[in-house]
N, C-alpha and C positions, 0 to 999 in steps of 0.2 A: 504495498499498500503505501501511497505518495502522501507524505506527512501532509496537514494542510498549514498554509503560511501562519506567521502568529500574528494576530492582531493585538495590539497594546493593549485594548479592552477587555480580550479576554483574560487577560491578565489580574483579572479585579481579584477581593479576595470572595469569599466561597458563598458569605450570605448576600453577595449580589449576581451570584450566576443564577440566571434562569427568570430575570427579573423584565428582563426586555422585552420586546415584540409579543404579538401573538396570533394566531391563528389567522387575524384577518390582514396583518401586515408582515411578509412573507420575512425568517428571520435568516440571516446566512452566516450568526457565529457559530462555534461552539460549544455550549454551555457546559460540559463537562467529557472528560472521557471515560468514565466508570464510576461506581459506584460499588464504597467496601463495609462490613459487616459494622456497626458502632458499637458503642461499649452498651449503649441499653438496647444493645438488638436491632435498632432498626438504623436502614442504609444514611450511608456519609456520601456527600458529593468529592469524588477527586476530578478536581482543577483542569480545564482543558490544559496541553504542553505542559505540567507539573512533570519533577522526577518521579513522583510517587508510583508504585507499580502492587499486583497483587499477587499473595502465593499462587504457582499453579492449583490447580482443583480445585480451589475455595473462592470466595468471598473474604478472608482477609486482606488486609493491609501486612506488606510484607516488609518487616524493620530493618530490614538493608538499604531498602528507597526510603526517600522522604519522610518526613513527617506528616499525619495527618490527624489535627486534632479532630477531638472525639469519636476516632478508627478505635476499635476493639481489639485488646492484647491477642495476640495470634499465640496461643497458648502451645506446646507440644499437645497433648490432648487434646485439643478445639480443634487444631489442624489436620490432626489424625481421623478422629472423627467425620471432617466433612468430606474428607479425602475418600475414605471409608463407603460415606453415605453417597460419594459420587461412582464410585466406585461399581456397587452395587443398582444403579438406578440404569432403567432400561434406555441408553441415551442412545438416540437414532442417527446414522450415519455412522457409526463406526467404519473405519475402515475404509471410506472413501475420503474426495477432497474435503469436506465438511465436514469431518468430525471435530473439531476446535468449536467450529463455531456453535456446533451443538452442545459442546461441553461449557462453552463458555455461556450461552443464553441461556442455559439451565443453571447456573451456578446463579446470573444475572438474574433471573427470576425470584430464585428463593432468596437471594441480597435485597431486594426490595419486599418481600412480604415481612413487615414487622410482626412481631412474639405475639399480640394480639389476632390476630388471621388480617392486620387491614393490608388487602393487596394492594399497594401505590402504585402509579402510572411509572413514574421516574421516580429520582432522590432529591430532584430539584425544584425549589421553589418553584410554585402553582403548577407544578405536576404531582409533588407530593401528597394528591388525594385519593381518594378509592374511588373509581370509577366503578359502577356495576358491569359493565361493557366487558375492560379490560380485563378486569375480576374473573369474569369468564372463562371469558379465553385463558388467562393463566391456570385456572384450575382444571381446565381440558388437559393443557399440557403437561402438567403435573401429574393426572390419573395416566395418561398414556407412557411416563418413564416412572412410573409406579411409585410416586408419592400420595398415595391418596391421601393418607393424614394433613400433611399440606394442602390438599384441596378441597379438603370438607373442613377443615378451618376456615380459609376463605369463605365457603359457602355460609359459614354460621355467621358470621363478618356482617356479610351484607347480609344476612338473612336479620339482623339484631337494626339494621339500619333502613328497613322499611318501612313506609310510609304509613298510613291510617290506611289509605286506600288501595293499597296494593302495589304503590309502585311505589318508583325511585326516582329522587333528584338527581342533576347530571353526576354530583362528586359529592365527597365526603370526607370531613377531615380523618385523619389515621386515627384519631383516640379515641375511641369510640362511645362519645358525643353524641352524635347521632347531626351532629352542627354541619350545615354546609358553609363556606367557601366566600358564595356570591351569591346575586339570582337567576344564575340559568333557568329553573327551575328545572321540570317533570321532562325527563326523556322515555320515551314509552318502551322504545329499543331493547332497555335494560333489563326489562322484562320478561323478554325471550330470552338474551340472553342468559339469564340467572337459573332462569326453565332448564332451558338445556343443557347448563354446565351440570345443575343439580344429577340432570338423565343421565348424561355422560359418568358421571361420576356414580350412581345408581346401579350403570349397566358396567361398568369395569372396575368397580374395589370388590376386595374381598367379601365371599354371599356373608363373613359370618358377621362382618361389620354393616352391611345393609340396610336389617332390621329396624337398627339401633338410630343408622343415620339420618333415616329416612321418617320415622318416629319425630327427632328433633327439627325437622325439616318443615313437618309437613303444615301447620301456622301459615306458612312464610309459602309454601306450596298454593294451598287455597288458594288464598289470598292474593296471588299473583295470577291465579287462572282468572278467579271474579274481575280483577283487573283486566286482563286483557277484550273480556267480554263486552264491561263498560267499555271502553276504549273504542271499539268496534261499531261502526253506524251496521245495521242488519238492511237498512235499503240498500246502501253503496255499497257495502262491502270492504270500506278503509277505515283505518283508524283516523282518530282526530290527529291534526295539523300537530307537531312535534319537533320538536329538535331530534335530527338523527345524527349519528356520527361528524356529520360535517361541523355540528353544535351552531350550525346557525338559523335563526324564527325564520318557520316559513309558516305562510298562509294556506298551504293544501299538504295534502298528504303524500307521503313519497315512500319510496321504494326502499330506503334503509330501516325505515320504521315497520313498513306493512311485513316486508320481509322475516324479520327476524321475530316480531311477532305472530308469525304464521310457524316459522317453529318452534319460539317459544310454545302453542297452542298444542302443537304435537306431542311434544316434550312430557306438556303436562297433563296429557288425556292420558298420559301412560303410566308417568309414576301417580297418580290419583289412582289409576285401576287399582295398580299394587299395594296404592296404599285402603284398598277396598272404598273408595272415596268413590264410589261409582256415578250417585247422580253428579256431582262436581266433575268426572271424569268425562260424563256423557255430553254434559256443556259446553265443556272443554272440543270437546272434540267437534261438536255441531259449530261451533266456532270458526274453530280451523276450517270447517269448511265454506262457509261464511267467507272466511280472508281468502280463501284460494280461490273463490269465486270471484272475488271483488279484485283482484290481481289478474286474473284471468281476464275479465270484464276494461279493466283501465290503464294495465300496463302491458298484456301481450300487444293487443291490437298496435301501440308505438313501439314496439322493438325494446320495452322494457327498460324505459329514462327514468332519470332519477326523478320526477313529478307526474302524477297521473294525470296533469295536461301533457307533458313532455318536456323541458327540459335540457336534451341531451344525452348523451351515455353516459353512463355513473357505476363507480367499483361495486353497486350494495349488488350489481344483477347474479353477481357470486354467491350472496343467503339465496338465493335458490337451487344450486347445487352443492356436491358431495363437498364435505363433507358434512353440510345442516339438511339435502334434502337430496332425495333421488335424482340420478340425470334423466330429464327428460330432453324433447331436443331442442324446443325452441327457445328455453333461459338460455342453453347450451350453445348455438348457433348466435344468439345474443352477445354471450358473454365473449365469442370470440370472434367478434366485432368490435368490442370494447377495449379490450386487452388493446389494440394498435393504434387505436382514437384515443386513447387516455397515454401514449407515451411519449416522454420528451427528448428533447437531443440529448440529453446527458444516460441515457436510458434507463431512465424509469417510470415512474406512470405517474400519476396526479387523479386525488377523488374521482373528478367529475371532469364535463365537458364543462361547468357551467362555474366552475372553479375557476377563482382569479389567477392565481399565478402560475405563467407557463414554464416556468423557467426551476422552481423546487419539486423536487418529487418526494413526497413521502412513503416509508418504507410499511408502514400498516396496510397502503395496498401494496405494494410488491410484495410483500409477504403472504397475503389474504390471495391474489392472484396465483403466487406460487401454490400456495394451500391447495386451491381449486385445480393446477395443471394433475398435481399430483394425483390428485381423487379423482382424475376422469381419467386419470391412466396416459396424459399425456408430457412424457418423464422428458421431454430435450427442452420443450417450455420451462419447466420445473426447475431441470436443469441451469436451464439459461440464468432464468431470475435467483435462484439462491446464489448462484457465482456472482452475481451484479450486490448483490446484499455483501458477500461475501468480503468484494473488494475494496466494501466501503465500510470496515468498519471504522473504530477509533482508534488510539492506539493499546488499549489493553483489548483491543477484539471486544470491543461491545457495538450491539446495534443501536444505533442511532434514529433520533426522529424524522430527519429530516437531512436530501444531499442537496447540493448547491449545484448550481450549474455547472460549475467547474469539476464535481463531483468530486467535493468532501463533505465530510460529514457534518452536518449540522443543526443545530440546538442540543436535546437533551440527549443524555448514554448511561444507561441502557436505555431503552423503553420498553417495556416490558410486557408490552401488548405484542409488538412485532419479534419480539424471542420467543414468545409463546407460539403467534404463529408459522414462525420457520421450524420449530418442534414438531407441532403438529402436520409440515408437509414435508419435514423428512420422514419423518414416521412412516405416510403414505407409501413414502419412494419407497421404505424399507418393506414394505408390503403389511402393514401394520396400522391400517387406515382407521379414525376415529369411528365407531357406529352411527348410523344415522336413524332418528327417531323416525320410526313408524310410519305412513299416512291415516 
């Protein structure tokens, strides 16, 4: 990898890292090279271009490098335990060119997991929050790698943050207080991603743990299923307008909300059936039928754009394909047209054709497309996208949130969502794809 040019602004103290720029104003600075385990168990930012290093196979700061305030002491016992856990994990990509990226991504996801189960998006300020969406992907990836205990802790924490109406806000403070850092409000897709992650856990966890885990999650799952039904207009078959993964206000339904809610309804129906909540399961299944019809009527006819009335191609079409839904011709063909439409000059992709920044690539969407490609058997495209990500990691090997027009890692690193998606994609290439919730 070519090291990024040093911007004096990047050398600010860690308290200032990640405090400038927003999703609406493209960021080209690298806010962090990575994260290490903190003395309190929470992640600590490694500033960009510093001399700090991590001990191989762990999230601990290497005591032989630069000191970092707040980092945990890398005791011999702690290092041995961390390395033993990694060695025992089902890390995908072993024996391939992606082995190091996979190991680092798994270490990063677990480093960003707080002791109380709060799965934060990144360690930098303004990202050090729990997004139910990101947490769901991380829980699914941890299930694939054998860390079902960590995945369940994430699900318990997200369940504890659920609002009274069964929904979730965009993001929460990691302290367990249930408070939010701003007024972004409810994002409906979080319901779907949480139900999906819970279903993945239930399908992959040791049988001896499933009954007890689902019993603990039951109130959350019931409320989430009710929230999906309440969000969907039975006439149009579409959910009410809500921010989705773009985190932009919208006056109409988007595929980025409708598709995850359909996923959640399918997963929820199966979960509630397992809990013997048969009436609730039947209602959830009915809602999935309504949503499926609404997506078919309003999005399929327009080749699955971002908005119900159009809006150009959007990465959310991937939510209608494996590993989230059975492969069907319409969404697959639309997705194949979407990938080149969202390509940028630097080789990455943007979230959608309506996304204003046409220079900066977003790694969550690159890794999402890699996951889709791997799950539908397109190994060539999956390998291409994963190679692109691998070549654009930071000095510590962490996957960043963005990549500049010049091909340099930018914004925060590691980003948990990207790391989780890479692990899911590589597991699919290994022949261990995520299970798909039933129709």
